KOLROKE-734892 format. One record per residue (C-alpha): x, y, z; residue number from 1. Coordinates in pm, whole numbers. Last residue first. Example, Ala and Ser with C-alpha at 12.3 -4.5 7.8 and 13.67 -1.06 7.14 Angstrom:
! residues 2
+--------+--------+--------+-----+
:      u :      v :      w : pos :
+--------+--------+--------+-----+
:   1367 :   -106 :    714 :   2 :
:   1230 :   -450 :    780 :   1 :
+--------+--------+--------+-----+
END
This chain:
! residues 416
+--------+--------+--------+-----+
:      u :      v :      w : pos :
+--------+--------+--------+-----+
:  12057 :  10734 :  11735 : 416 :
:  11977 :  11022 :  11499 : 415 :
:  12287 :  10974 :  11284 : 414 :
:  12148 :  11099 :  10953 : 413 :
:  12075 :  10934 :  10618 : 412 :
:  11712 :  11033 :  10682 : 411 :
:  11550 :  10703 :  10586 : 410 :
:  11849 :  10501 :  10708 : 409 :
:  11857 :  10663 :  11051 : 408 :
:  11480 :  10614 :  11070 : 407 :
:  11523 :  10249 :  10974 : 406 :
:  11798 :  10217 :  11235 : 405 :
:  11564 :  10351 :  11501 : 404 :
:  11286 :  10117 :  11390 : 403 :
:  11525 :   9820 :  11396 : 402 :
:  11640 :   9919 :  11743 : 401 :
:  11279 :   9932 :  11860 : 400 :
:  11195 :   9602 :  11693 : 399 :
:  11488 :   9427 :  11865 : 398 :
:  11377 :   9559 :  12203 : 397 :
:  11017 :   9451 :  12141 : 396 :
:  11137 :   9113 :  12010 : 395 :
:  11338 :   9057 :  12327 : 394 :
:  11027 :   9118 :  12532 : 393 :
:  10815 :   8903 :  12299 : 392 :
:  11049 :   8604 :  12317 : 391 :
:  11051 :   8611 :  12696 : 390 :
:  10675 :   8672 :  12711 : 389 :
:  10598 :   8373 :  12488 : 388 :
:  10815 :   8152 :  12707 : 387 :
:  10643 :   8283 :  13020 : 386 :
:  10294 :   8226 :  12879 : 385 :
:  10375 :   7868 :  12784 : 384 :
:  10542 :   7815 :  13121 : 383 :
:  10246 :   7962 :  13304 : 382 :
:   9997 :   7730 :  13136 : 381 :
:  10230 :   7434 :  13194 : 380 :
:  10255 :   7510 :  13567 : 379 :
:   9888 :   7578 :  13624 : 378 :
:   9798 :   7251 :  13450 : 377 :
:  10067 :   7066 :  13644 : 376 :
:   9904 :   7175 :  13966 : 375 :
:  10064 :   7403 :  14223 : 374 :
:  10223 :   7331 :  14562 : 373 :
:  10370 :   7003 :  14439 : 372 :
:  10716 :   7097 :  14577 : 371 :
:  10861 :   7083 :  14225 : 370 :
:  10570 :   7300 :  14115 : 369 :
:  10646 :   7551 :  14388 : 368 :
:  11008 :   7584 :  14276 : 367 :
:  10916 :   7632 :  13910 : 366 :
:  10648 :   7888 :  13990 : 365 :
:  10879 :   8086 :  14216 : 364 :
:  11167 :   8084 :  13969 : 363 :
:  10936 :   8203 :  13693 : 362 :
:  10792 :   8478 :  13912 : 361 :
:  11142 :   8610 :  13983 : 360 :
:  11230 :   8607 :  13614 : 359 :
:  10915 :   8798 :  13523 : 358 :
:  10966 :   9068 :  13786 : 357 :
:  11097 :   9325 :  13536 : 356 :
:  10804 :   9254 :  13305 : 355 :
:  10555 :   9324 :  13581 : 354 :
:  10745 :   9638 :  13681 : 353 :
:  10691 :   9781 :  13330 : 352 :
:  10968 :   9769 :  13067 : 351 :
:  10739 :   9617 :  12803 : 350 :
:  10529 :   9934 :  12796 : 349 :
:  10835 :  10140 :  12701 : 348 :
:  10909 :   9898 :  12415 : 347 :
:  10554 :   9906 :  12285 : 346 :
:  10554 :  10289 :  12289 : 345 :
:  10886 :  10300 :  12105 : 344 :
:  10744 :  10055 :  11852 : 343 :
:  10453 :  10285 :  11769 : 342 :
:  10660 :  10603 :  11765 : 341 :
:  10926 :  10441 :  11545 : 340 :
:  10666 :  10309 :  11302 : 339 :
:  10526 :  10662 :  11263 : 338 :
:  10874 :  10804 :  11199 : 337 :
:  10958 :  10537 :  10941 : 336 :
:  10630 :  10610 :  10760 : 335 :
:  10699 :  10984 :  10754 : 334 :
:  11056 :  10928 :  10633 : 333 :
:  10941 :  10702 :  10352 : 332 :
:  10673 :  10951 :  10249 : 331 :
:  10930 :  11231 :  10223 : 330 :
:  11171 :  11006 :  10034 : 329 :
:  10909 :  10892 :   9785 : 328 :
:  10804 :  11251 :   9714 : 327 :
:  11163 :  11360 :   9658 : 326 :
:  11225 :  11063 :   9427 : 325 :
:  10915 :  11138 :   9221 : 324 :
:  11027 :  11497 :   9171 : 323 :
:  11372 :  11378 :   9066 : 322 :
:  11226 :  11124 :   8825 : 321 :
:  11017 :  11393 :   8659 : 320 :
:  11327 :  11608 :   8620 : 319 :
:  11515 :  11301 :   8488 : 318 :
:  11267 :  11261 :   8204 : 317 :
:  11281 :  11627 :   8109 : 316 :
:  11663 :  11617 :   8110 : 315 :
:  11667 :  11305 :   7893 : 314 :
:  11434 :  11471 :   7644 : 313 :
:  11674 :  11767 :   7624 : 312 :
:  11976 :  11539 :   7565 : 311 :
:  11791 :  11348 :   7293 : 310 :
:  11695 :  11674 :   7125 : 309 :
:  12058 :  11792 :   7120 : 308 :
:  12170 :  11453 :   6991 : 307 :
:  11930 :  11480 :   6698 : 306 :
:  12023 :  11837 :   6614 : 305 :
:  12396 :  11761 :   6585 : 304 :
:  12437 :  12015 :   6300 : 303 :
:  12516 :  11748 :   6041 : 302 :
:  12412 :  11829 :   5684 : 301 :
:  12576 :  12165 :   5605 : 300 :
:  12804 :  12248 :   5894 : 299 :
:  13110 :  12308 :   5674 : 298 :
:  13419 :  12162 :   5838 : 297 :
:  13697 :  12410 :   5928 : 296 :
:  14059 :  12424 :   5810 : 295 :
:  14347 :  12665 :   5858 : 294 :
:  14702 :  12622 :   5731 : 293 :
:  14998 :  12859 :   5771 : 292 :
:  15258 :  12808 :   5500 : 291 :
:  15637 :  12788 :   5469 : 290 :
:  15787 :  12771 :   5115 : 289 :
:  16139 :  12644 :   5071 : 288 :
:  16127 :  12736 :   4702 : 287 :
:  15834 :  12948 :   4607 : 286 :
:  15499 :  12892 :   4440 : 285 :
:  15484 :  12551 :   4596 : 284 :
:  15638 :  12214 :   4521 : 283 :
:  16002 :  12306 :   4582 : 282 :
:  16076 :  12255 :   4951 : 281 :
:  15726 :  12270 :   5101 : 280 :
:  15675 :  12338 :   5474 : 279 :
:  15337 :  12339 :   5647 : 278 :
:  15185 :  12489 :   5962 : 277 :
:  14858 :  12405 :   6138 : 276 :
:  14518 :  12498 :   6269 : 275 :
:  14217 :  12268 :   6242 : 274 :
:  13907 :  12443 :   6372 : 273 :
:  13620 :  12250 :   6530 : 272 :
:  13273 :  12284 :   6384 : 271 :
:  12992 :  12420 :   6603 : 270 :
:  12715 :  12164 :   6653 : 269 :
:  12939 :  12011 :   6919 : 268 :
:  12870 :  12318 :   7133 : 267 :
:  12500 :  12234 :   7138 : 266 :
:  12576 :  11873 :   7238 : 265 :
:  12804 :  11993 :   7517 : 264 :
:  12554 :  12242 :   7651 : 263 :
:  12286 :  11972 :   7654 : 262 :
:  12530 :  11734 :   7827 : 261 :
:  12607 :  11996 :   8090 : 260 :
:  12235 :  12028 :   8162 : 259 :
:  12197 :  11652 :   8186 : 258 :
:  12494 :  11629 :   8425 : 257 :
:  12330 :  11884 :   8655 : 256 :
:  12003 :  11690 :   8642 : 255 :
:  12196 :  11373 :   8731 : 254 :
:  12347 :  11560 :   9026 : 253 :
:  12000 :  11623 :   9164 : 252 :
:  11905 :  11257 :   9140 : 251 :
:  12238 :  11165 :   9298 : 250 :
:  12172 :  11401 :   9587 : 249 :
:  11841 :  11226 :   9646 : 248 :
:  12003 :  10880 :   9627 : 247 :
:  12286 :  10995 :   9854 : 246 :
:  12048 :  11109 :  10130 : 245 :
:  12167 :  11408 :  10328 : 244 :
:  11978 :  11721 :  10222 : 243 :
:  11646 :  11569 :  10120 : 242 :
:  11665 :  11332 :  10418 : 241 :
:  11732 :  11611 :  10665 : 240 :
:  11435 :  11807 :  10526 : 239 :
:  11211 :  11507 :  10581 : 238 :
:  11336 :  11474 :  10937 : 237 :
:  11255 :  11839 :  11005 : 236 :
:  10904 :  11794 :  10869 : 235 :
:  10855 :  11480 :  11078 : 234 :
:  10946 :  11661 :  11403 : 233 :
:  11286 :  11622 :  11567 : 232 :
:  11385 :  11567 :  11930 : 231 :
:  11381 :  11187 :  11935 : 230 :
:  11412 :  11037 :  12283 : 229 :
:  11701 :  10820 :  12389 : 228 :
:  11636 :  10446 :  12413 : 227 :
:  11844 :  10367 :  12104 : 226 :
:  12161 :  10500 :  12267 : 225 :
:  12118 :  10251 :  12551 : 224 :
:  12222 :   9951 :  12343 : 223 :
:  12557 :  10083 :  12220 : 222 :
:  12627 :  10219 :  12568 : 221 :
:  12563 :   9877 :  12724 : 220 :
:  12822 :   9731 :  12481 : 219 :
:  12706 :   9522 :  12190 : 218 :
:  12810 :   9153 :  12181 : 217 :
:  12745 :   9009 :  11836 : 216 :
:  12891 :   8657 :  11808 : 215 :
:  13127 :   8531 :  11536 : 214 :
:  13153 :   8155 :  11565 : 213 :
:  13067 :   8112 :  11194 : 212 :
:  13403 :   8267 :  11102 : 211 :
:  13394 :   8264 :  10723 : 210 :
:  13489 :   8628 :  10684 : 209 :
:  13418 :   8911 :  10443 : 208 :
:  13243 :   9123 :  10706 : 207 :
:  12934 :   9161 :  10489 : 206 :
:  12935 :   8787 :  10425 : 205 :
:  12979 :   8718 :  10797 : 204 :
:  12672 :   8931 :  10870 : 203 :
:  12447 :   8790 :  10600 : 202 :
:  12518 :   8431 :  10704 : 201 :
:  12468 :   8536 :  11066 : 200 :
:  12128 :   8680 :  10975 : 199 :
:  12016 :   8356 :  10812 : 198 :
:  12161 :   8147 :  11096 : 197 :
:  11991 :   8361 :  11359 : 196 :
:  11656 :   8345 :  11181 : 195 :
:  11672 :   7965 :  11163 : 194 :
:  11779 :   7953 :  11528 : 193 :
:  11470 :   8149 :  11629 : 192 :
:  11235 :   7910 :  11450 : 191 :
:  11417 :   7607 :  11589 : 190 :
:  11399 :   7745 :  11942 : 189 :
:  11026 :   7805 :  11917 : 188 :
:  10977 :   7445 :  11798 : 187 :
:  11194 :   7313 :  12082 : 186 :
:  10993 :   7508 :  12335 : 185 :
:  10673 :   7361 :  12194 : 184 :
:  10823 :   7012 :  12206 : 183 :
:  10905 :   7057 :  12575 : 182 :
:  10552 :   7180 :  12648 : 181 :
:  10417 :   6873 :  12472 : 180 :
:  10646 :   6652 :  12684 : 179 :
:  10527 :   6820 :  13003 : 178 :
:  10162 :   6766 :  12911 : 177 :
:  10240 :   6407 :  12808 : 176 :
:  10382 :   6337 :  13155 : 175 :
:  10067 :   6472 :  13316 : 174 :
:   9856 :   6261 :  13079 : 173 :
:  10046 :   5948 :  13184 : 172 :
:   9930 :   5977 :  13544 : 171 :
:  10191 :   5984 :  13820 : 170 :
:  10259 :   5722 :  14091 : 169 :
:  10214 :   5423 :  13863 : 168 :
:  10577 :   5312 :  13887 : 167 :
:  10627 :   5370 :  13515 : 166 :
:  10468 :   5711 :  13557 : 165 :
:  10709 :   5792 :  13842 : 164 :
:  11010 :   5725 :  13620 : 163 :
:  10867 :   5929 :  13337 : 162 :
:  10778 :   6209 :  13580 : 161 :
:  11141 :   6232 :  13697 : 160 :
:  11282 :   6231 :  13344 : 159 :
:  11020 :   6485 :  13238 : 158 :
:  11105 :   6712 :  13531 : 157 :
:  11477 :   6711 :  13452 : 156 :
:  11405 :   6770 :  13085 : 155 :
:  11176 :   7057 :  13182 : 154 :
:  11455 :   7230 :  13371 : 153 :
:  11696 :   7187 :  13080 : 152 :
:  11431 :   7304 :  12834 : 151 :
:  11360 :   7613 :  13042 : 150 :
:  11727 :   7711 :  13045 : 149 :
:  11752 :   7643 :  12672 : 148 :
:  11451 :   7868 :  12612 : 147 :
:  11616 :   8151 :  12805 : 146 :
:  11938 :   8117 :  12606 : 145 :
:  11737 :   8102 :  12283 : 144 :
:  11575 :   8435 :  12365 : 143 :
:  11916 :   8590 :  12426 : 142 :
:  12037 :   8458 :  12091 : 141 :
:  11736 :   8618 :  11923 : 140 :
:  11838 :   8948 :  12081 : 139 :
:  12199 :   8942 :  11958 : 138 :
:  12130 :   8794 :  11615 : 137 :
:  11871 :   9063 :  11541 : 136 :
:  12111 :   9327 :  11672 : 135 :
:  12387 :   9242 :  11423 : 134 :
:  12145 :   9176 :  11134 : 133 :
:  11997 :   9525 :  11174 : 132 :
:  12342 :   9686 :  11195 : 131 :
:  12489 :   9508 :  10894 : 130 :
:  12188 :   9553 :  10669 : 129 :
:  12186 :   9927 :  10741 : 128 :
:  12561 :   9943 :  10674 : 127 :
:  12512 :   9766 :  10343 : 126 :
:  12250 :  10012 :  10221 : 125 :
:  12439 :  10324 :  10331 : 124 :
:  12767 :  10200 :  10184 : 123 :
:  12591 :  10128 :   9855 : 122 :
:  12439 :  10476 :   9859 : 121 :
:  12776 :  10636 :   9927 : 120 :
:  12925 :  10440 :   9636 : 119 :
:  12647 :  10556 :   9404 : 118 :
:  12712 :  10908 :   9533 : 117 :
:  13077 :  10879 :   9428 : 116 :
:  12969 :  10759 :   9083 : 115 :
:  12734 :  11055 :   9050 : 114 :
:  13020 :  11290 :   9143 : 113 :
:  13234 :  11132 :   8870 : 112 :
:  12951 :  11181 :   8621 : 111 :
:  12931 :  11548 :   8717 : 110 :
:  13308 :  11586 :   8672 : 109 :
:  13290 :  11419 :   8329 : 108 :
:  13014 :  11660 :   8226 : 107 :
:  13223 :  11953 :   8348 : 106 :
:  13522 :  11839 :   8141 : 105 :
:  13315 :  11790 :   7826 : 104 :
:  13153 :  12129 :   7870 : 103 :
:  13492 :  12295 :   7905 : 102 :
:  13628 :  12121 :   7595 : 101 :
:  13329 :  12207 :   7380 : 100 :
:  13314 :  12570 :   7495 :  99 :
:  13220 :  12706 :   7151 :  98 :
:  13549 :  12608 :   6992 :  97 :
:  13757 :  12293 :   6977 :  96 :
:  14105 :  12336 :   6832 :  95 :
:  14239 :  12048 :   6620 :  94 :
:  14618 :  12074 :   6575 :  93 :
:  14811 :  12030 :   6251 :  92 :
:  15175 :  11974 :   6158 :  91 :
:  15312 :  11968 :   5801 :  90 :
:  15603 :  11841 :   5595 :  89 :
:  15726 :  11864 :   5236 :  88 :
:  16003 :  11714 :   5023 :  87 :
:  16132 :  11772 :   4672 :  86 :
:  16474 :  11733 :   4507 :  85 :
:  16758 :  11972 :   4422 :  84 :
:  16880 :  11999 :   4780 :  83 :
:  16822 :  11632 :   4837 :  82 :
:  16493 :  11446 :   4856 :  81 :
:  16512 :  11254 :   4527 :  80 :
:  16342 :  10936 :   4631 :  79 :
:  16407 :  10757 :   4300 :  78 :
:  16615 :  10949 :   4050 :  77 :
:  16558 :  11051 :   3689 :  76 :
:  16802 :  11340 :   3711 :  75 :
:  16703 :  11476 :   3370 :  74 :
:  16351 :  11537 :   3491 :  73 :
:  16097 :  11272 :   3596 :  72 :
:  16214 :  11262 :   3962 :  71 :
:  16055 :  10960 :   4128 :  70 :
:  15928 :  10913 :   4486 :  69 :
:  15956 :  11274 :   4603 :  68 :
:  15901 :  11300 :   4974 :  67 :
:  15589 :  11373 :   5178 :  66 :
:  15518 :  11469 :   5536 :  65 :
:  15289 :  11426 :   5832 :  64 :
:  15216 :  11546 :   6182 :  63 :
:  14884 :  11542 :   6363 :  62 :
:  14846 :  11703 :   6701 :  61 :
:  14684 :  11488 :   6972 :  60 :
:  14355 :  11615 :   7106 :  59 :
:  14399 :  11802 :   7431 :  58 :
:  14369 :  11618 :   7762 :  57 :
:  14116 :  11754 :   8012 :  56 :
:  13856 :  11485 :   7936 :  55 :
:  14111 :  11215 :   8024 :  54 :
:  14155 :  11348 :   8375 :  53 :
:  13780 :  11351 :   8427 :  52 :
:  13762 :  10993 :   8295 :  51 :
:  14036 :  10894 :   8540 :  50 :
:  13820 :  11030 :   8820 :  49 :
:  13533 :  10813 :   8696 :  48 :
:  13760 :  10507 :   8687 :  47 :
:  13880 :  10569 :   9042 :  46 :
:  13522 :  10606 :   9159 :  45 :
:  13428 :  10280 :   8987 :  44 :
:  13722 :  10115 :   9163 :  43 :
:  13555 :  10203 :   9492 :  42 :
:  13272 :   9968 :   9401 :  41 :
:  13503 :   9668 :   9420 :  40 :
:  13627 :   9759 :   9768 :  39 :
:  13275 :   9832 :   9888 :  38 :
:  13145 :   9503 :   9752 :  37 :
:  13442 :   9318 :   9900 :  36 :
:  13382 :   9430 :  10258 :  35 :
:  13717 :   9417 :  10436 :  34 :
:  13811 :   9746 :  10599 :  33 :
:  13470 :   9910 :  10626 :  32 :
:  13311 :   9590 :  10756 :  31 :
:  13591 :   9527 :  11005 :  30 :
:  13538 :   9873 :  11153 :  29 :
:  13161 :   9826 :  11156 :  28 :
:  13191 :   9502 :  11351 :  27 :
:  13435 :   9644 :  11601 :  26 :
:  13201 :   9938 :  11668 :  25 :
:  12903 :   9706 :  11706 :  24 :
:  13093 :   9500 :  11958 :  23 :
:  13233 :   9169 :  11844 :  22 :
:  13258 :   8842 :  12033 :  21 :
:  13445 :   8554 :  11873 :  20 :
:  13300 :   8229 :  12004 :  19 :
:  13507 :   8009 :  12232 :  18 :
:  13242 :   7980 :  12497 :  17 :
:  12890 :   7984 :  12363 :  16 :
:  12681 :   7842 :  12646 :  15 :
:  12828 :   8082 :  12902 :  14 :
:  12747 :   8366 :  12663 :  13 :
:  12379 :   8287 :  12654 :  12 :
:  12348 :   8245 :  13028 :  11 :
:  12510 :   8583 :  13083 :  10 :
:  12294 :   8750 :  12817 :   9 :
:  11978 :   8621 :  12973 :   8 :
:  12090 :   8735 :  13319 :   7 :
:  12172 :   9077 :  13177 :   6 :
:  11830 :   9107 :  13017 :   5 :
:  11634 :   8991 :  13320 :   4 :
:  11824 :   9220 :  13555 :   3 :
:  11779 :   9506 :  13308 :   2 :
:  11405 :   9435 :  13290 :   1 :
+--------+--------+--------+-----+
END
């Protein structure tokens, strides 16, 4: 199988000279550096951190004053603010009580943590798309390389049979059989190329490039890591997911934010105190009077009961959502694990000695057909089976890697 795979890859790369080859590590590095969605999403984190900073700032003090506009006594002056006139000034500061400021800060911190987890989830989603598209392109390209080799050989045979048919040495039906086989190969190639182009469009978008010549070229080590056995049981994988997954952690952090919001709304039911100092030159009981001021709203009609109830209802709703999320994650991990076992078994079966000798058998059949040692019916039947086997073998490998990546995604852990 390794001989077959490396030969396929060699033929593929020879036909794509000039293309930019990227290992998986190179691809991920470029993705992290240039992906526009990640860059844009990171601004949300900056905004959330700024909101935390803003929540720590005290309310601005208020300062004001007054000056006499008209003196009605014997002076009869406008704006009499001199020693014999009148002026006053004050400064006031709102002081929140009942833990309002602390609750507001903690709520902002929880919201910032939620924003960070949203970013982590986006990174997780995009990275999964990147890796699956990367390997899909790689294995489909190998299949196309094999098909192209067969098409070239068939084209040579068709040209020869066409000439012999015109001379009457070969029947027309034999030529048609070869032409039908050629069309079948072309149809398979078109289907694979459509998938490659779709995945390449996704890949270059994720990498923020317009280089359509970009070609995935994973190293042997990057391929072999997916063939290692899995040492964990489903219950352990489920626990990993509940600990690691950003969407689960976000659901938990939302509950924390809900609790802080309830505390905040309850604290807002307590009125804030306005503390201040005032100076009055001649308008008070004494000349040059200095006063301490204290004000507090009377909680008669607005005790914030509605907002408190809304916050409690939101907490109950998010608790149900959190339970649903945990159940979904556990089931997702179980399904991913079962798919992995099934596809792992298919992949191991595909690496049997028969599959490893497929290339050798193909060369033997092709050579013997050219020497007229086998019939055209035997040849076309084998070629159809061989082409299907080539695509299937690469599909098995691609499916295994996709299953491994799905399990990585489901657990948010680096299992492979």
